[in-house]
VMD Tcl script that draws the C-alpha trace (Angstrom):
set ca {
  {-14.84 -19.76 17.40}
  {-15.95 -16.60 19.21}
  {-17.37 -13.68 17.23}
  {-14.34 -11.54 17.96}
  {-11.94 -14.32 16.98}
  {-13.96 -14.81 13.79}
  {-13.51 -11.16 12.91}
  {-9.75 -11.31 13.46}
  {-9.60 -14.48 11.38}
  {-11.57 -12.71 8.64}
  {-9.06 -9.89 8.54}
  {-6.14 -12.34 8.31}
  {-7.82 -13.91 5.30}
  {-8.46 -10.55 3.66}
  {-4.76 -9.65 3.87}
  {-4.25 -12.22 1.15}
  {-5.13 -10.54 -2.13}
  {-8.39 -12.53 -2.17}
  {-10.10 -15.85 -2.29}
  {-10.93 -18.68 -4.61}
  {-14.46 -18.64 -5.99}
  {-15.10 -21.54 -8.28}
  {-18.83 -21.35 -7.59}
  {-21.11 -18.75 -9.26}
  {-20.65 -15.21 -7.98}
  {-24.32 -14.24 -7.88}
  {-24.95 -14.89 -4.15}
  {-21.86 -12.91 -3.19}
  {-22.80 -10.07 -5.53}
  {-26.19 -9.85 -3.87}
  {-24.52 -9.68 -0.45}
  {-22.23 -6.85 -1.55}
  {-25.13 -4.90 -3.09}
  {-27.12 -5.20 0.14}
  {-24.27 -4.00 2.35}
  {-22.91 -1.23 0.16}
  {-26.27 0.04 -1.10}
  {-25.09 0.03 -4.72}
  {-26.04 -2.25 -7.61}
  {-23.66 -3.84 -10.07}
  {-24.01 -1.94 -13.32}
  {-22.82 -4.91 -15.40}
  {-22.09 -8.56 -14.78}
  {-18.64 -9.36 -13.43}
  {-16.52 -11.44 -15.78}
  {-15.11 -14.49 -13.98}
  {-12.06 -16.41 -15.21}
  {-10.48 -19.40 -13.46}
  {-6.69 -19.67 -13.58}
  {-4.43 -22.63 -12.95}
  {-2.15 -21.89 -10.01}
  {0.87 -22.83 -12.12}
  {0.13 -19.82 -14.33}
  {-0.19 -17.40 -11.44}
  {3.45 -16.13 -11.28}
  {3.32 -14.90 -14.88}
  {-0.05 -13.23 -14.30}
  {1.18 -11.57 -11.10}
  {4.30 -10.24 -12.80}
  {2.06 -8.80 -15.51}
  {-0.14 -7.18 -12.86}
  {2.90 -5.60 -11.18}
  {4.02 -4.21 -14.52}
  {0.64 -2.55 -15.08}
  {1.08 -0.51 -11.91}
  {4.60 0.76 -12.66}
  {5.68 3.77 -14.75}
  {8.90 1.95 -15.67}
  {10.04 -1.62 -16.26}
  {10.07 -4.21 -13.48}
  {13.87 -4.41 -13.71}
  {14.16 -0.63 -13.31}
  {11.84 -0.85 -10.31}
  {14.19 -3.38 -8.71}
  {17.09 -0.98 -9.25}
  {15.10 1.83 -7.60}
  {14.16 -0.26 -4.57}
  {17.77 -1.27 -4.02}
  {19.07 2.26 -4.58}
  {16.65 3.61 -1.95}
  {17.87 0.90 0.46}
  {14.36 -0.57 0.76}
  {15.43 -4.13 -0.07}
  {18.85 -5.68 0.30}
  {18.50 -9.08 -1.36}
  {20.37 -9.81 -4.59}
  {18.83 -8.00 -7.57}
  {18.00 -11.29 -9.28}
  {16.02 -12.40 -6.22}
  {13.88 -9.30 -5.66}
  {11.05 -10.13 -8.06}
  {11.02 -13.88 -7.23}
  {10.74 -13.00 -3.53}
  {7.82 -10.66 -4.22}
  {6.06 -13.16 -6.48}
  {6.55 -15.90 -3.89}
  {4.93 -13.66 -1.27}
  {1.94 -12.89 -3.47}
  {1.60 -16.47 -4.65}
  {1.54 -17.71 -1.07}
  {-1.33 -15.33 -0.27}
  {-3.40 -15.01 -3.43}
  {-6.54 -17.11 -3.69}
  {-8.09 -14.84 -6.34}
  {-8.07 -11.18 -7.38}
  {-10.11 -8.57 -9.20}
  {-8.32 -6.78 -12.04}
  {-9.76 -3.28 -12.69}
  {-7.77 -3.02 -15.92}
  {-9.69 -5.88 -17.56}
  {-12.72 -5.66 -15.20}
  {-12.30 -9.37 -14.45}
  {-12.56 -11.50 -11.33}
  {-9.81 -14.13 -11.46}
  {-10.35 -17.32 -9.47}
  {-7.42 -19.63 -8.71}
  {-8.09 -23.36 -8.97}
  {-6.12 -24.34 -5.84}
  {-5.59 -22.90 -2.38}
  {-1.94 -22.30 -1.33}
  {-0.76 -25.06 1.01}
  {0.13 -22.60 3.77}
  {-3.41 -21.22 3.79}
  {-5.23 -24.55 3.79}
  {-4.99 -24.79 7.58}
  {-6.69 -21.40 8.14}
  {-10.20 -22.80 8.18}
  {-13.19 -24.00 6.20}
  {-12.45 -23.48 2.47}
  {-16.10 -22.56 1.88}
  {-15.89 -19.79 4.47}
  {-12.65 -18.55 2.91}
  {-14.37 -18.49 -0.47}
  {-17.34 -16.55 0.85}
  {-15.36 -13.98 2.85}
  {-12.92 -12.97 0.23}
  {-15.32 -13.27 -2.70}
  {-17.29 -10.53 -0.97}
  {-14.06 -8.57 -0.51}
  {-13.08 -8.84 -4.18}
  {-16.56 -8.13 -5.51}
  {-16.53 -4.90 -3.55}
  {-13.57 -3.97 -5.76}
  {-15.82 -4.63 -8.76}
  {-18.44 -2.26 -7.28}
  {-15.69 0.35 -6.79}
  {-14.59 -0.15 -10.38}
  {-18.08 0.18 -11.84}
  {-19.18 3.17 -9.75}
  {-16.00 5.12 -9.03}
  {-13.81 4.40 -12.11}
  {-10.88 3.25 -10.01}
  {-8.83 2.18 -13.01}
  {-8.63 5.80 -14.20}
  {-7.57 7.00 -10.75}
  {-4.98 4.26 -10.40}
  {-3.56 5.17 -13.81}
  {-3.38 8.86 -12.84}
  {-1.31 7.93 -9.78}
  {1.17 5.59 -11.50}
  {4.04 8.05 -11.02}
  {3.07 8.95 -7.46}
  {4.03 6.02 -5.25}
  {2.76 7.64 -2.06}
  {-0.50 8.82 -3.57}
  {-1.05 5.43 -5.15}
  {-0.52 3.67 -1.82}
  {-2.97 6.05 -0.17}
  {-5.65 5.37 -2.79}
  {-5.14 1.61 -2.65}
  {-5.61 1.89 1.11}
  {-9.08 3.32 0.57}
  {-9.94 0.53 -1.86}
  {-8.63 -2.30 0.33}
  {-9.86 -0.83 3.60}
  {-13.37 -0.45 2.25}
  {-13.35 -3.98 0.83}
  {-12.29 -5.34 4.24}
  {-15.07 -3.36 5.91}
  {-17.69 -4.71 3.50}
  {-16.42 -8.25 4.08}
  {-16.61 -7.75 7.84}
  {-20.11 -6.32 7.59}
  {-21.14 -9.49 5.74}
  {-19.59 -11.80 8.32}
  {-21.08 -9.78 11.18}
  {-24.51 -10.00 9.59}
  {-24.20 -13.79 9.35}
  {-23.32 -13.80 13.07}
  {-26.38 -11.75 13.98}
  {-24.40 -8.55 14.55}
  {-24.28 -5.21 12.78}
  {-21.38 -3.27 11.36}
  {-21.97 -0.49 13.87}
  {-21.09 -2.99 16.61}
  {-17.61 -3.16 15.08}
  {-17.17 0.39 13.87}
  {-18.21 1.79 17.24}
  {-15.84 -0.38 19.29}
  {-12.37 1.09 19.68}
  {-11.24 -1.95 21.67}
  {-12.29 -4.38 18.96}
  {-10.68 -2.33 16.20}
  {-7.46 -2.12 18.23}
  {-7.50 -5.88 18.79}
  {-8.00 -6.61 15.10}
  {-5.27 -4.17 14.05}
  {-2.78 -5.50 16.61}
  {-3.44 -9.17 15.90}
  {-3.36 -8.77 12.12}
  {-0.21 -6.62 12.24}
  {1.66 -9.34 14.11}
  {0.32 -12.21 12.00}
  {2.82 -13.74 9.56}
  {0.65 -16.56 8.21}
  {2.08 -17.93 5.01}
  {4.88 -15.35 4.79}
  {8.33 -16.83 4.18}
  {10.83 -15.48 6.75}
  {13.22 -14.61 3.91}
  {10.68 -12.18 2.39}
  {12.10 -8.63 2.39}
  {10.32 -6.81 5.25}
  {9.47 -3.89 2.95}
  {7.35 -6.20 0.78}
  {5.52 -7.68 3.76}
  {4.78 -4.24 5.23}
  {3.75 -2.85 1.83}
  {1.29 -5.74 1.49}
  {-0.22 -5.15 4.93}
  {-0.46 -1.35 4.92}
  {-3.44 -0.88 2.57}
  {-5.47 -3.45 4.48}
  {-4.62 -2.47 8.05}
  {-4.20 1.30 7.81}
  {-6.84 1.38 5.10}
  {-9.30 -0.34 7.44}
  {-8.50 2.15 10.19}
  {-9.07 5.03 7.76}
  {-12.38 3.80 6.33}
  {-13.73 3.02 9.80}
  {-13.03 6.65 10.71}
  {-14.94 7.69 7.59}
  {-17.81 5.29 8.30}
  {-18.16 6.67 11.81}
  {-18.58 10.15 10.35}
  {-21.40 9.33 7.97}
  {-21.74 5.67 7.02}
  {-21.39 4.52 3.44}
  {-22.33 7.98 2.16}
  {-19.13 9.30 3.71}
  {-17.17 6.62 1.87}
  {-18.78 7.85 -1.35}
  {-17.44 11.30 -0.56}
  {-13.99 9.84 0.11}
  {-14.03 8.23 -3.34}
  {-14.79 11.63 -4.86}
  {-11.87 13.21 -2.99}
  {-9.41 10.48 -1.90}
  {-6.54 11.03 0.55}
  {-3.48 12.34 -1.25}
  {-0.84 10.75 0.96}
  {-0.20 7.85 3.28}
  {0.11 10.46 6.03}
  {-3.59 11.21 5.62}
  {-4.37 7.49 5.72}
  {-2.32 7.05 8.89}
  {-3.94 10.13 10.44}
  {-7.58 10.26 9.28}
  {-8.29 13.28 11.48}
  {-5.92 15.31 9.30}
  {-7.68 14.18 6.15}
  {-11.10 15.18 7.43}
  {-9.77 18.50 8.76}
  {-8.09 19.04 5.36}
  {-4.88 19.98 7.14}
  {-2.53 18.51 4.56}
  {-4.25 19.29 1.23}
  {-1.74 20.28 -1.42}
  {-1.28 20.53 -5.17}
  {-0.91 17.23 -7.01}
  {2.59 15.79 -6.80}
  {4.68 16.02 -9.97}
  {7.71 13.79 -10.78}
  {9.88 16.68 -11.92}
  {13.63 16.17 -11.38}
  {15.76 18.90 -9.77}
  {17.11 21.59 -12.08}
  {20.30 20.61 -13.87}
  {20.07 16.90 -13.08}
  {20.43 14.67 -16.14}
  {20.23 10.96 -16.95}
  {17.37 10.47 -14.49}
  {15.99 6.97 -14.04}
  {13.08 7.92 -11.79}
  {11.70 10.56 -9.45}
  {9.99 8.83 -6.54}
  {7.53 10.03 -3.90}
  {8.28 8.07 -0.73}
  {5.68 9.42 1.66}
  {5.06 8.86 5.34}
  {4.75 5.09 4.91}
  {8.15 4.67 3.22}
  {10.01 6.96 5.61}
  {8.33 5.33 8.61}
  {9.60 1.98 7.34}
  {13.13 3.36 6.91}
  {13.59 5.37 10.12}
  {10.65 4.32 12.30}
  {7.31 6.05 12.75}
  {8.52 8.30 15.58}
  {11.34 9.69 13.43}
  {9.02 10.20 10.45}
  {6.46 12.31 12.29}
  {5.66 15.58 10.58}
  {6.48 14.39 7.05}
  {5.16 16.99 4.63}
  {6.57 16.10 1.22}
  {9.57 14.59 -0.55}
  {11.26 14.02 -3.88}
  {13.72 11.17 -4.40}
  {15.68 11.34 -7.64}
  {17.49 8.25 -8.91}
  {20.30 9.00 -11.40}
  {21.29 6.19 -13.75}
  {24.63 4.45 -13.43}
  {26.18 1.05 -12.79}
  {25.64 2.08 -9.19}
  {22.77 4.60 -9.11}
  {23.14 7.97 -7.40}
  {20.34 9.08 -5.10}
  {19.31 12.68 -4.42}
  {16.82 13.10 -1.58}
  {14.82 16.15 -0.55}
  {12.29 15.94 2.27}
  {10.09 18.55 3.93}
  {8.78 18.47 7.50}
  {6.26 20.41 9.55}
  {8.86 21.75 11.97}
  {12.67 22.09 12.19}
  {12.70 19.79 15.22}
  {10.95 17.06 13.27}
  {13.38 17.60 10.39}
  {16.29 17.25 12.80}
  {14.94 14.00 14.25}
  {14.52 12.59 10.76}
  {17.97 13.75 9.61}
  {19.72 12.06 12.53}
  {17.76 8.83 12.08}
  {18.25 8.74 8.30}
  {21.98 9.44 8.60}
  {22.28 6.58 11.10}
  {20.24 4.27 8.86}
  {22.46 4.92 5.84}
  {25.65 4.57 7.89}
  {24.46 1.24 9.29}
  {23.95 0.01 5.73}
  {27.45 1.12 4.76}
  {26.25 3.94 2.52}
  {28.55 6.95 2.40}
  {26.06 9.82 2.35}
  {25.85 13.52 3.11}
  {22.71 14.42 5.07}
  {22.02 18.11 5.62}
  {19.21 19.91 7.40}
  {18.21 23.49 6.60}
  {15.28 24.53 8.75}
  {12.42 22.12 8.03}
  {14.11 20.69 4.91}
  {16.45 17.70 4.89}
  {18.55 16.81 1.86}
  {20.77 13.80 1.33}
  {23.02 12.54 -1.47}
  {24.88 9.30 -2.04}
  {26.31 7.40 -4.97}
  {29.19 7.83 -7.45}
  {27.89 10.67 -9.67}
  {29.80 13.61 -8.15}
  {28.46 16.09 -10.73}
  {24.83 15.33 -9.89}
  {25.52 15.38 -6.15}
  {27.33 18.72 -6.35}
  {24.58 20.33 -8.41}
  {21.92 19.12 -6.03}
  {23.76 19.72 -2.75}
  {26.97 21.76 -3.13}
  {29.74 20.74 -0.75}
  {30.30 24.33 0.37}
  {26.63 24.65 1.28}
  {26.73 21.36 3.12}
  {29.73 22.49 5.15}
  {28.05 25.80 5.94}
  {24.97 24.00 7.19}
}
mol new
graphics top color blue
foreach p $ca { graphics top sphere $p radius 0.5 }
foreach p [lrange $ca 0 end-1] q [lrange $ca 1 end] { graphics top cylinder $p $q radius 0.2 }
display resetview
């Protein structure tokens, strides 16, 4: 296998949540310390799980990341038109996706490295199990370094109610772990990380190949889940490479001290480093006068790009998506854009998206702001976006 093909293969493997590592972790810890220039402060606890117990563990992990119940999260996803499978199938589809990819994972909540006793059948054909173990053990142990040095559990907890900010931060964590893993594999091949980080062609090849890869992903998996799984690894890798080019691992230390606030900054690293989009921390405050609120979501550039396409989501600045409780939830959307033209492009695309899905919505643009309402709660819709105002616009 050529060096470039090996690197692409390594990235495919890292897109699974990790690897199995039944052997002692010490050699992999030493490799991570050498690459990252940081020592483990404490030993990493290692627990081996039976694969049959994995679904329950994964559901528990999902619950730790959410500010509401898993069932409420399913309602929110469906209300926002992000998934369209039956409500009872949403979580099983997600768990099936994770189970088909997970070979192990590091849990920052318990500071534990979890090994899985068996490799998923669909991943067994990817290559030498020992190489899989080594690559992704390095990846996951980098998460342990992040946990011990940068207190990632505290930052993750602080972002529980900010979906976009949380996705952005996870992109830093996963992107850096992929980069450390690649540095290790490059070193074993007699190459240096700078050979990768300095090659735009190689980075483009890796990103393109990994983006199109569907290894182990069931075709019935909701596309939003598949894209949400890939984004932190692929866009995160692109972001951390941009940081590494600016100042090596020391620049990544600075990123940890001041992480990107949005997926827009992850998608456009030049904006992050120019501090063009810095803003006050996002707050899940519902609109005035709106009651019986289930959730206030922060979609971000990633979510809107998924819904209307990246071209129609250019210039995203901020948003607030309020979900009002009901047998059928009511959704109140407010988005902000850099320019009125960008707002207009989004409004047209979003209106078409909702119409295609059979959602009767009102979508209104006022300058660089786009609002939309749909659902049965007429009181909430009228308070948020009065009909007279909508007609005037």
